[in-house]
C-alpha positions in Angstrom: 95.0 50.2 69.7 98.2 51.3 68.3 98.2 55.0 67.0 100.7 57.0 65.0 101.0 60.6 63.9 102.9 62.3 61.2 105.1 65.1 61.6 103.7 68.4 60.0 105.9 67.8 57.0 104.0 64.8 56.1 100.8 66.7 55.1 102.7 69.5 53.2 102.4 69.3 49.4 105.0 67.3 47.7 105.8 66.4 44.0 104.1 63.3 42.6 105.8 60.1 43.2 107.2 58.6 40.0 106.5 54.9 39.4 106.6 53.6 35.9 107.3 56.1 33.0 104.9 54.2 30.7 101.8 56.1 29.7 98.6 55.0 30.9 96.9 51.9 28.9 94.2 52.7 26.5 91.6 50.8 25.1 89.5 48.1 26.9 92.3 46.1 28.5 91.9 45.6 32.3 93.8 47.8 34.6 97.0 46.3 36.2 97.3 46.8 39.7 100.5 48.5 41.2 102.8 47.0 43.7 104.2 48.3 46.8 107.7 48.0 48.5 108.9 49.3 51.8 112.5 50.1 51.6 113.5 47.6 54.3 112.3 44.2 54.6 113.4 43.7 58.2 114.5 46.1 61.2 117.1 44.3 63.2 117.5 47.0 65.9 115.2 48.6 68.4 114.5 52.3 67.5 113.4 55.2 69.3 109.8 56.1 68.8 110.5 58.7 66.0 110.8 56.2 63.2 111.8 57.3 59.6 110.1 55.0 57.0 110.4 55.0 53.1 108.6 53.1 50.4 108.0 53.0 46.7 105.6 51.7 44.0 105.6 50.3 40.6 102.6 50.3 38.1 103.2 48.2 34.9 100.7 50.1 32.9 100.6 53.6 34.1 102.0 55.5 37.1 101.8 55.6 40.9 99.9 58.6 42.0 100.4 58.1 45.8 100.1 55.7 48.8 97.8 54.8 51.6 99.5 54.0 54.8 98.4 52.8 58.3 99.9 51.8 61.6 96.9 49.7 62.8 95.2 48.5 59.6 92.0 50.5 60.7 92.8 54.0 59.9 94.3 54.7 56.4 95.8 57.8 55.1 96.7 59.0 51.6 100.1 60.7 51.0 101.9 61.7 47.7 105.3 61.4 49.6 107.4 58.2 49.6 109.0 58.7 52.9 108.2 60.3 56.4 109.1 60.5 60.0 106.5 59.1 62.4 106.1 59.7 66.1 104.8 56.5 67.7 103.2 56.6 71.0 104.2 53.9 73.5 102.1 52.8 76.5 105.0 51.0 78.1 108.7 50.8 78.1 108.7 49.1 74.6 106.4 48.1 71.9 106.1 46.8 68.3 104.4 48.6 65.6 103.4 47.4 62.1 103.5 49.8 59.2 101.2 48.9 56.2 101.6 50.7 52.8 99.4 50.4 49.6 100.5 51.9 46.4 97.5 53.8 44.4 97.8 54.1 40.7 96.2 56.5 38.1 93.1 54.3 37.2 90.9 55.7 39.8 89.2 59.1 39.3 89.5 60.2 43.0 91.0 63.4 43.7 92.7 62.4 47.0 94.8 65.2 48.6 97.5 64.7 51.4 95.1 64.6 54.3 94.4 63.7 57.9 91.2 62.1 56.8 90.9 58.5 56.8 90.1 56.6 53.6 87.4 54.1 54.2 87.6 50.4 52.9 85.2 47.6 52.4 85.6 45.3 55.4 84.5 42.0 53.6 85.0 39.8 56.6 83.7 42.4 59.3 86.8 42.0 61.4 87.5 45.8 61.8 90.9 45.8 59.9 91.9 45.8 56.3 93.0 42.5 54.8 94.5 41.6 51.6 92.2 41.9 48.6 89.8 44.3 50.4 89.1 47.5 48.3 89.3 51.1 49.4 86.2 53.1 48.7 86.5 55.1 45.5 89.8 53.5 44.7 88.5 50.2 43.6 90.9 48.3 41.1 93.5 51.1 41.7 95.4 49.8 44.7 97.9 47.1 45.4 95.7 44.2 46.8 98.4 43.0 49.1 99.8 45.8 51.3 103.6 45.9 52.1 104.2 45.5 55.8 107.2 46.0 58.1 107.2 45.6 61.9 109.4 48.2 64.1 110.7 47.3 67.6 110.5 50.6 69.5 111.9 51.4 73.0 110.9 54.4 75.1 113.4 57.3 75.6 113.5 59.2 79.0 112.2 62.7 78.7 114.4 65.7 79.5 113.6 69.0 81.4 115.7 72.2 81.5 115.1 75.7 82.8 114.3 78.5 80.5 112.6 78.2 77.1 115.1 75.9 75.4 118.3 73.7 76.4 120.7 76.5 75.6 122.9 78.3 78.2 121.3 81.7 77.1 118.0 80.5 77.9 119.1 79.3 81.2 120.6 82.5 82.2 117.4 84.3 81.3 115.7 82.6 84.1 118.5 82.0 86.5 117.7 83.0 90.2 119.6 85.9 91.9 122.2 84.8 94.4 120.1 86.3 97.1 116.3 86.4 97.3 113.6 86.9 99.8 111.2 84.2 100.7 109.7 83.8 97.2 111.0 82.5 94.0 109.7 81.5 90.5 111.2 79.0 88.1 110.3 78.4 84.7 111.3 75.3 82.5 110.4 73.3 79.4 110.2 69.6 79.0 111.2 67.5 75.8 110.9 64.0 74.9 112.2 62.4 71.7 109.2 60.2 71.8 106.9 63.3 71.5 106.3 66.1 74.1 102.8 64.8 74.5 104.1 61.6 76.1 105.3 63.7 79.3 102.5 63.1 81.8 103.8 65.3 84.8 106.7 67.1 86.4 107.8 66.6 90.0 109.6 69.0 92.1 111.3 69.2 95.4 113.1 71.7 97.7 116.5 71.0 99.2 116.5 67.4 98.6 116.8 65.2 95.5 117.8 62.0 97.1 116.1 58.8 98.0 114.3 60.5 101.0 113.1 63.5 99.0 109.6 64.6 98.9 108.6 65.1 95.2 105.4 67.0 94.6 103.6 66.4 91.2 102.5 69.1 88.7 100.5 68.7 85.6 102.2 68.1 82.3 101.1 71.6 81.0 102.9 73.4 83.8 105.7 75.6 82.8 106.5 77.6 85.9 105.8 77.6 89.7 106.3 80.2 92.4 107.4 78.7 95.8 107.3 80.3 99.2 108.4 79.7 102.7 105.0 77.7 103.2 106.4 75.4 100.4 109.5 74.6 102.2 111.9 77.4 101.4 114.3 77.6 104.3 114.9 81.4 105.3 118.4 82.8 106.0 119.9 79.7 104.3 121.1 78.5 100.9 118.2 76.6 99.0 118.0 74.3 96.0 115.0 73.7 93.7 114.9 70.2 91.8 112.8 69.3 89.0 112.2 66.2 87.0 109.8 65.0 84.3 107.9 61.5 84.0 106.7 60.2 80.8 103.7 57.7 80.0 105.9 54.7 80.2 107.3 55.7 83.6 110.6 56.9 82.5 112.2 59.6 84.5 114.3 62.5 83.4 117.6 63.5 84.9 117.0 66.0 87.7 117.5 69.6 86.9 118.7 71.9 89.7 118.3 75.5 90.3 120.7 77.2 90.9 123.2 75.9 88.4 126.5 74.4 89.1 128.9 76.8 90.6 126.3 79.1 92.0 124.4 79.6 95.2 120.8 80.8 96.2 120.4 82.4 99.6 116.9 83.1 101.0 116.5 85.9 103.2 113.5 86.3 105.5 111.9 89.9 105.6 112.8 91.7 108.7 109.7 94.0 108.8 107.2 95.7 106.7 109.2 98.1 104.7 111.5 97.4 101.7 114.0 100.2 100.7 114.4 99.7 96.9 118.0 101.3 96.1 117.6 102.5 92.6 120.8 104.6 93.1 124.4 104.5 91.7 126.0 107.5 93.5 128.0 107.3 96.7 126.7 110.4 98.2 125.4 108.9 101.5 121.6 108.5 100.3 121.5 104.8 101.6 122.8 105.9 105.1 120.3 108.9 105.2 117.2 106.6 104.5 118.4 104.0 107.0 119.2 106.6 109.6 115.7 108.1 109.2 113.9 104.8 109.4 116.0 103.8 112.5 114.8 106.9 114.6 111.2 107.2 113.2 108.4 106.9 115.5 110.6 106.5 118.5 112.7 103.8 116.7 109.7 101.5 116.0 111.2 100.5 112.5 114.7 99.9 113.7 115.9 96.4 112.3 112.4 96.1 110.7 113.3 97.1 107.1 115.2 95.5 104.3 117.1 97.0 101.2 117.2 95.7 97.8 119.8 97.2 95.5 118.3 96.9 92.0 121.3 98.6 90.3 124.0 96.3 91.6 125.8 94.7 88.6 123.5 96.5 86.1 125.1 97.3 82.8 124.1 97.9 79.2 120.4 98.6 80.1 120.1 95.4 81.9 118.4 95.3 85.5 120.7 94.8 88.4 121.8 91.1 89.5 119.4 91.2 92.5 116.4 91.7 90.3 114.8 88.6 89.5 114.7 87.7 85.8 111.2 86.7 85.8 109.6 90.1 87.0 106.0 88.7 86.8 105.4 87.1 89.0 108.5 86.7 91.1 109.5 90.4 91.5 105.9 91.4 92.1 105.4 88.7 94.6 108.6 89.9 96.3 107.4 93.2 96.8 104.1 91.9 98.3 106.2 90.5 101.1 106.2 94.1 102.5 103.5 96.4 103.3 105.3 99.5 101.9 108.1 100.2 99.3 110.3 103.2 99.8 111.8 103.4 96.0 114.5 106.2 95.8 116.3 106.8 92.7 118.9 109.0 91.0 118.5 111.0 87.9 118.1 108.0 85.7 115.8 105.7 87.6 114.7 102.2 86.5 111.2 103.3 85.6 110.6 100.3 83.3 110.9 97.9 86.1 108.7 100.2 88.3 106.2 100.2 85.6 106.0 96.3 85.2 105.8 95.6 89.0 104.3 98.6 90.9 100.7 98.5 89.5 100.2 95.0 90.4 101.8 95.5 93.9 99.6 98.6 94.5 96.4 96.6 93.3 97.2 93.9 95.7 97.2 96.4 98.7 100.7 97.6 98.6 101.9 101.1 99.4 104.6 103.0 97.4 106.7 106.2 98.4 109.0 107.0 95.4 111.4 109.8 95.6 113.7 110.6 92.7 115.2 112.9 90.3 114.5 112.4 86.6 116.6 112.7 83.4 116.9 116.1 82.0 114.4 115.3 79.3 111.6 112.7 79.7 108.5 111.6 77.9 105.7 113.4 79.5 103.4 110.4 79.1 105.9 107.8 79.9 106.1 104.9 82.5 105.4 107.0 85.5 101.9 107.4 84.4 101.2 103.7 85.1 101.8 103.8 88.7 101.7 107.5 89.7 98.4 109.7 89.6 99.6 112.1 87.1 98.2 113.5 83.9 101.6 114.2 82.8 105.2 115.4 83.9 107.1 118.3 82.4 109.1 117.3 79.4 112.2 119.2 80.7 113.5 120.0 84.1 113.4 123.6 85.2 116.5 125.4 83.9 117.8 126.6 87.4 118.6 124.4 90.4 116.6 124.9 93.6 118.4 127.8 95.5 119.3 127.6 99.2 116.5 128.6 101.6 113.8 127.0 99.3 111.1 124.9 100.8 108.6 122.3 100.0 105.3 123.9 101.0 102.5 121.7 102.1 99.3 121.8 100.3 95.8 121.5 101.7 94.6 117.9 102.2 91.2 116.7 103.5 93.0 114.6 106.2 95.5 117.3 107.3 98.6 118.7 105.6 102.0 117.2 105.4 105.0 119.1 107.2 107.1 121.8 105.6 110.5 120.7 104.4 113.5 122.8 104.0 116.1 122.4 101.2 119.3 120.7 102.3 122.6 120.4 100.6 123.3 119.3 97.0 122.0 120.5 93.8 118.3 119.8 93.1 116.7 120.0 89.7 113.1 119.2 89.4 110.3 118.4 86.9 107.0 120.1 87.5 104.2 117.6 88.0 100.7 117.7 86.5 98.3 115.6 88.6 95.6 113.5 87.4 91.9 114.3 88.1 91.9 112.2 91.2 95.4 113.0 92.3 96.1 115.2 95.6 98.8 117.8 95.5 101.0 117.4 98.4 103.9 119.7 98.0 104.7 122.8 95.9 108.2 124.3 95.7 108.4 127.9 97.2 110.6 129.3 94.3 110.9 128.9 90.5 107.2 129.4 89.8 106.0 127.2 92.7 105.7 124.0 90.7 104.0 121.0 92.1 106.8 118.5 93.4 104.9 115.7 95.1 101.4 114.1 94.6 99.3 111.4 96.4 96.8 109.1 95.1 93.2 109.4 96.3 93.5 106.0 98.0 96.6 107.3 100.0 98.6 104.3 98.7 101.0 106.1 96.4 103.1 109.1 97.3 105.5 110.4 94.6 108.2 113.1 95.0 110.1 114.6 91.9 112.8 115.7 94.3 115.2 113.4 96.3 114.3 113.5 100.0 118.0 112.9 101.0 118.7 116.3 99.6 116.2 118.0 101.9 116.7 118.8 105.6 115.8 117.1 108.8 113.7 117.1 110.8 111.1 118.0 107.9 112.0 114.8 105.9 111.5 112.7 109.1 108.1 114.2 109.8 107.0 113.7 106.2 108.1 109.9 106.3 106.4 109.6 109.5 103.1 110.9 108.1 103.4 108.8 105.0 104.3 105.4 106.6 102.5 105.6 110.0 99.3 107.6 109.0 98.8 107.2 105.4 100.1 103.8 104.9 99.0 102.6 108.4 102.2 100.7 109.2 
């Protein structure tokens, strides 16, 4: 059975359609029926399934108050409009649809609104469809007895699919993959079909091949994103491509959409080991070399060549994240972190705490371990982003007015599983924000000067260790011993 659906505008309130300007008849004379005309008597070209139709009516002894319309002669709907756009649903590559319209005059006392509720009719010959002369319930004598009819030949249009929330370049850039990722990637898209988005029945995707030999895998039509991994066919240590297409109910296939876009490349790296160094740092003071050097020698060199670095500040500007940060933080950035057993996140005095806030809680809940070592801005929100992933009640709003002097130490505090090693101050200026641990947090270090503030805390589960000082400004071998304790003992790497 052929079906049709009105655009939302069809059911909106509209002005009464004027028919004849004569007043209604008075006295005992029988009501004269209205007549109905569809604007065109023939359609000589095949149309898309979005059809604009127009009609009008005339009543010789009153006025036309509205119209009944139907696309199958079974279901009839009332409208005060005299035109509309219909979305016709094809079950194949083409089809023919017949529109029937009946004018309704002012003689019937029936308060019909524009409605999606069908108007019943007296099916005199019991054939299931309305035939000329059959009355509509409640509108007896007030309708054109011979509906106006017009056939429309309709051809299916292929669907479209594009990455992002719409077809604009801005939307595409908002979901574009970084030029380098680890072995997980999330892509997001939207499909469109001029015949109606509901006609899209599935999406199909493929990795690294869109030709005749490609293996296309199906996704339900409701799907708007997918996260793919090496087990899905991502090729590590190589450039990759993701291909997507949409299929509609008539079997028409969209043009293939490709990620990355033209002129870009997407290189996939396989993680080298269990540790990810997140570089949230823009200064050229040797911090990156410091952490790499410590890891290369830690525990007899066990982690040499078994850690990766992700620079989340590369290309950052105007408050945006760096170019290597996935645009889709949840789930892609979170799933990237989950490729590693531990994250060492080191920051400057303006760390990207909003990104940490969005990603680290889910990573930690998934079994991940975090060691964050960073300075903070001179003034911070004491109840800000840190509290979402660090076991703190608060952090001091302002940093201490004096820098940490030479000879100062980080003094280990008593822990039930044994204390961390003492760490001496190294070179460089250090300003600190005192920390105020939460109820379940464990104090790890206090500073030996400036009132002995707490500068490092650990979660009760030993999965999070936070320093409000930058470890690369402290001295070896204390830093190395502390990292050994965190990574090998607490994090069990």
